[in-house]
N, C-alpha and C positions, 0 to 999 in steps of 0.2 A: 596783902591788901589791907588787913585790919590795922597794921602799924602805919602804913602810908596814909590811911584815912585819918588816924589820930593826929599825925603830923600836920596834915592840911587843915584839920579843924582847929588845931592850936594856932597855926599861922593865921587863919581867918579870924580867930578871936583877938589876936594881937593887932592885926591890921584894923579891925573894926572896933577897937576899944572905946572909941568916943561915942559909939552907939551902944545902947544897953542890951538890945536883943541878941547880937552875936555872943555876948558874954553869957547870957542866960541860957540860950538854946545850945550853945557849944558845951557849956558845963553839964547840962542835963544829958546831952548825947554822950559825952565822955563817961559819965557815971553809969549810964545804962549800958554802955559798951563794956564796962568792967564786969558787970553782972550777967551779961547775955550768955545764953547757952546755945542758941541757934540764930540763924540769920533773920528769922521771923521776929525775934524779940526787938530788933533795932530798926526794922523797916520804916516804921512811922517816924522815928526820930531822925533817920537818915534823910527822909523827904523834907522834914522841917528844916534840917540842917542845910539842905540845898538852897532853900529860899532865904534863910536868915543869916547863915554863917559862912559856909564855904561850898561853892559849887562842886569843886573837884573832890573835896573830902566826902561830901554826901554821895556822890556817884561811886566813889570807891567803896563806901560802906554798903551801898546797894548791890555791888558786884561780889561781895564776900560770900563765901560758901560755908556750909555747916562745918567743914573740916577746919576752918580758921578758928572756930570757937571750941574745938575739942580740948585744948589745953587749959 
């Protein structure tokens, strides 16, 4: 789920490159996703990502479990 969420966020950033908000919030979400240790760490950024970057990517990040962040 985590990898699929990353892919859809990146696609949302590419498609919405002409608007500045998808680039900003997508980049912040990807950087927070790199340092997250549990699903609660990215919940707020996943919701922001739903509105401004990628609907599907944000939903996939909200569906992630703590086991996805174990590695």
